[in-house]
Backbone as CSV, one residue per row, in Angstrom:
resi,resn,N_x,N_y,N_z,CA_x,CA_y,CA_z,C_x,C_y,C_z
1,UNK,5.489,47.817,-19.011,6.299,46.663,-18.676,5.614,45.736,-17.672
2,UNK,4.859,46.287,-16.688,4.207,45.432,-15.709,3.124,44.575,-16.343
3,UNK,2.387,45.136,-17.285,1.294,44.391,-17.907,1.834,43.214,-18.712
4,UNK,3.046,43.339,-19.232,3.626,42.226,-19.993,4.115,41.114,-19.057
5,UNK,4.501,41.456,-17.851,5.005,40.429,-16.929,3.876,39.692,-16.212
6,UNK,2.694,40.253,-16.167,1.585,39.616,-15.469,1.233,38.243,-16.038
7,UNK,1.124,38.054,-17.352,0.851,36.703,-17.849,1.939,35.698,-17.440
8,UNK,3.162,36.143,-17.422,4.247,35.267,-16.994,4.075,34.882,-15.525
9,UNK,3.753,35.864,-14.694,3.528,35.572,-13.275,2.352,34.624,-13.090
10,UNK,1.310,34.818,-13.848,0.145,33.937,-13.760,0.518,32.502,-14.115
11,UNK,1.271,32.328,-15.181,1.693,30.975,-15.585,2.610,30.362,-14.538
12,UNK,3.528,31.173,-14.015,4.444,30.651,-13.001,3.677,30.264,-11.743
13,UNK,2.714,31.084,-11.350,1.936,30.766,-10.172,1.158,29.470,-10.371
14,UNK,0.588,29.273,-11.546,-0.126,28.032,-11.840,0.798,26.826,-11.691
15,UNK,2.039,26.988,-12.107,2.998,25.894,-12.023,3.363,25.588,-10.567
16,UNK,3.590,26.616,-9.765,4.050,26.365,-8.399,2.909,26.141,-7.409
17,UNK,1.700,26.528,-7.753,0.587,26.380,-6.814,0.242,24.917,-6.549
18,UNK,0.690,24.015,-7.403,0.412,22.585,-7.212,1.356,21.952,-6.191
19,UNK,2.479,22.596,-5.905,3.486,21.993,-5.034,3.018,21.747,-3.598
20,UNK,2.306,22.663,-2.950,1.880,22.368,-1.575,1.069,21.079,-1.456
21,UNK,0.137,20.846,-2.379,-0.659,19.617,-2.325,0.214,18.381,-2.548
22,UNK,1.146,18.480,-3.470,2.043,17.350,-3.723,2.944,17.078,-2.520
23,UNK,3.409,18.131,-1.895,4.261,17.975,-0.716,3.454,17.357,0.431
24,UNK,2.228,17.804,0.630,1.381,17.242,1.685,1.102,15.764,1.450
25,UNK,0.772,15.405,0.230,0.505,14.006,-0.099,1.738,13.150,0.148
26,UNK,2.867,13.621,-0.304,4.115,12.896,-0.104,4.453,12.770,1.381
27,UNK,4.227,13.822,2.136,4.517,13.798,3.571,3.636,12.790,4.293
28,UNK,2.357,12.748,3.951,1.448,11.770,4.576,1.870,10.341,4.230
29,UNK,2.250,10.119,2.986,2.701,8.788,2.573,3.964,8.388,3.326
30,UNK,4.846,9.340,3.543,6.097,9.059,4.255,5.827,8.635,5.694
31,UNK,4.806,9.215,6.317,4.494,8.845,7.696,3.980,7.410,7.817
32,UNK,3.531,6.842,6.722,3.015,5.472,6.742,4.101,4.422,6.561
33,UNK,5.298,4.846,6.232,6.380,3.883,6.018,7.131,3.625,7.319
34,UNK,7.881,2.549,7.339,8.648,2.182,8.522,10.149,2.253,8.284
35,UNK,10.567,2.753,7.148,11.983,2.731,6.796,12.679,4.082,6.877
36,UNK,12.028,5.102,7.389,12.619,6.436,7.395,13.434,6.684,8.661
37,UNK,14.358,7.607,8.557,15.113,8.037,9.733,14.268,9.041,10.521
38,UNK,14.709,9.339,11.726,14.009,10.322,12.542,13.925,11.673,11.872
39,UNK,15.005,12.062,11.198,15.021,13.356,10.514,14.010,13.397,9.375
40,UNK,13.846,12.275,8.680,12.896,12.246,7.566,11.455,12.338,8.068
41,UNK,11.149,11.659,9.187,9.815,11.807,9.774,9.591,13.245,10.229
42,UNK,10.605,13.829,10.828,10.505,15.210,11.291,10.233,16.154,10.122
43,UNK,10.946,15.967,9.017,10.729,16.801,7.836,9.318,16.680,7.304
44,UNK,8.801,15.439,7.264,7.433,15.229,6.786,6.428,15.928,7.702
45,UNK,6.624,15.782,9.003,5.712,16.422,9.956,5.770,17.940,9.876
46,UNK,6.960,18.475,9.794,7.095,19.939,9.692,6.441,20.464,8.426
47,UNK,6.595,19.741,7.329,5.935,20.143,6.080,4.425,20.177,6.259
48,UNK,3.905,19.149,6.913,2.465,19.084,7.111,1.975,20.220,8.011
49,UNK,2.724,20.498,9.068,2.313,21.560,9.986,2.295,22.910,9.268
50,UNK,3.283,23.155,8.426,3.369,24.459,7.747,2.403,24.595,6.572
51,UNK,2.104,23.495,5.894,1.311,23.603,4.663,-0.162,23.225,4.823
52,UNK,-0.482,22.482,5.872,-1.828,21.922,5.985,-2.831,22.875,6.635
53,UNK,-2.352,23.978,7.189,-3.216,24.964,7.842,-4.071,24.331,8.935
54,UNK,-3.454,23.422,9.680,-4.117,22.810,10.824,-3.328,23.157,12.074
55,UNK,-3.955,22.951,13.192,-3.272,23.207,14.454,-2.268,22.090,14.717
56,UNK,-1.269,22.362,15.545,-0.340,21.285,15.905,-1.053,20.069,16.507
57,UNK,-2.131,20.283,17.255,-2.873,19.156,17.839,-3.504,18.298,16.741
58,UNK,-4.040,18.936,15.705,-4.624,18.174,14.590,-3.542,17.367,13.874
59,UNK,-2.375,17.962,13.677,-1.285,17.232,13.030,-0.748,16.127,13.935
60,UNK,-0.792,16.340,15.234,-0.395,15.316,16.185,-1.301,14.095,16.035
61,UNK,-2.585,14.331,15.914,-3.541,13.230,15.728,-3.287,12.541,14.393
62,UNK,-3.017,13.306,13.344,-2.685,12.716,12.035,-1.434,11.854,12.157
63,UNK,-0.427,12.369,12.842,0.817,11.625,13.046,0.547,10.308,13.771
64,UNK,-0.206,10.367,14.862,-0.503,9.147,15.615,-1.283,8.135,14.772
65,UNK,-2.221,8.621,13.999,-3.011,7.735,13.140,-2.119,7.059,12.096
66,UNK,-1.244,7.819,11.480,-0.335,7.250,10.476,0.601,6.220,11.094
67,UNK,1.159,6.530,12.253,2.073,5.592,12.913,1.318,4.345,13.353
68,UNK,0.087,4.510,13.848,-0.726,3.357,14.253,-0.963,2.436,13.053
69,UNK,-1.311,3.019,11.913,-1.559,2.213,10.719,-0.300,1.496,10.241
70,UNK,0.841,2.168,10.333,2.096,1.541,9.935,2.425,0.369,10.858
71,UNK,2.198,0.547,12.154,2.479,-0.527,13.107,1.483,-1.671,12.943
72,UNK,0.229,-1.370,12.694,-0.760,-2.419,12.442,-0.396,-3.238,11.212
73,UNK,0.159,-2.590,10.226,0.622,-3.303,9.033,1.701,-4.310,9.403
74,UNK,2.604,-3.926,10.304,3.639,-4.858,10.766,3.034,-5.998,11.584
75,UNK,2.034,-5.693,12.399,1.363,-6.739,13.182,0.710,-7.756,12.256
76,UNK,0.059,-7.280,11.208,-0.560,-8.196,10.242,0.490,-9.079,9.567
77,UNK,1.655,-8.503,9.309,2.746,-9.281,8.713,3.199,-10.382,9.661
78,UNK,3.257,-10.070,10.942,3.654,-11.069,11.935,2.612,-12.175,12.015
79,UNK,1.347,-11.806,12.008,0.267,-12.793,12.097,0.271,-13.757,10.927
80,UNK,0.636,-13.270,9.759,0.591,-14.120,8.561,1.905,-14.859,8.311
81,UNK,2.914,-14.586,9.118,4.223,-15.205,8.902,4.313,-16.555,9.603
82,UNK,4.898,-17.524,8.919,5.128,-18.832,9.537,6.619,-19.058,9.785
83,UNK,7.448,-18.183,9.282,8.897,-18.297,9.430,9.350,-17.507,10.664
84,UNK,10.070,-18.168,11.567,10.486,-17.539,12.818,11.434,-16.363,12.577
85,UNK,12.335,-16.482,11.603,13.259,-15.380,11.314,12.520,-14.163,10.767
86,UNK,11.547,-14.423,9.929,10.746,-13.322,9.385,9.949,-12.644,10.504
87,UNK,9.426,-13.443,11.428,8.687,-12.907,12.562,9.592,-12.038,13.425
88,UNK,10.811,-12.497,13.665,11.766,-11.703,14.445,12.053,-10.375,13.764
89,UNK,12.230,-10.415,12.462,12.497,-9.192,11.702,11.338,-8.209,11.830
90,UNK,10.109,-8.716,11.711,8.927,-7.856,11.833,8.789,-7.295,13.249
91,UNK,9.089,-8.106,14.261,9.025,-7.623,15.646,10.052,-6.516,15.889
92,UNK,11.252,-6.694,15.350,12.280,-5.654,15.488,11.853,-4.373,14.778
93,UNK,11.256,-4.510,13.610,10.762,-3.334,12.883,9.658,-2.639,13.668
94,UNK,8.793,-3.427,14.281,7.706,-2.853,15.058,8.270,-2.118,16.282
95,UNK,9.246,-2.705,16.958,9.859,-2.054,18.118,10.539,-0.754,17.698
96,UNK,11.246,-0.785,16.561,11.910,0.420,16.058,10.885,1.501,15.712
97,UNK,9.792,1.084,15.111,8.752,2.027,14.725,8.119,2.682,15.956
98,UNK,7.852,1.890,16.983,7.306,2.445,18.228,8.300,3.396,18.886
99,UNK,9.551,2.990,18.928,10.592,3.826,19.528,10.705,5.153,18.786
100,UNK,10.695,5.094,17.468,10.811,6.302,16.659,9.592,7.207,16.840
101,UNK,8.407,6.619,16.935,7.192,7.416,17.130,7.260,8.170,18.458
102,UNK,7.697,7.482,19.500,7.813,8.128,20.810,8.864,9.241,20.757
103,UNK,9.969,8.971,20.089,11.026,9.973,19.934,10.493,11.208,19.193
104,UNK,9.763,10.989,18.114,9.219,12.107,17.332,8.234,12.925,18.144
105,UNK,7.413,12.261,18.943,6.467,12.980,19.790,7.217,13.908,20.736
106,UNK,8.284,13.389,21.323,9.082,14.208,22.236,9.773,15.368,21.556
107,UNK,10.265,15.152,20.348,11.002,16.203,19.630,10.107,17.276,19.034
108,UNK,9.009,16.873,18.485,8.203,17.819,17.710,7.030,18.370,18.495
109,UNK,6.398,17.526,19.249,5.178,17.980,19.932,5.460,18.234,21.388
């Protein structure tokens, strides 16, 4: 009976072994966005810490790099905007993003 179940286990393992990489990719992409709640950023970071086999300090640096890139994207939007209302919206998003990054650092690291 065990020898018959081994091919099934092998196929199942092949199917599920792809999930960690997909979860890591999705988590990194999520850190680059500015529309997530604090809980969603926390979930992405926790996934990365558990699946990436890196130290918390390495993930901290990854987190800071992702947040920096997201904020720089907002700065570029402000620089290219000629509409005052659009600029205000981008500034508010940038302030929220900075606030959330600081909050996440305090909660997770």
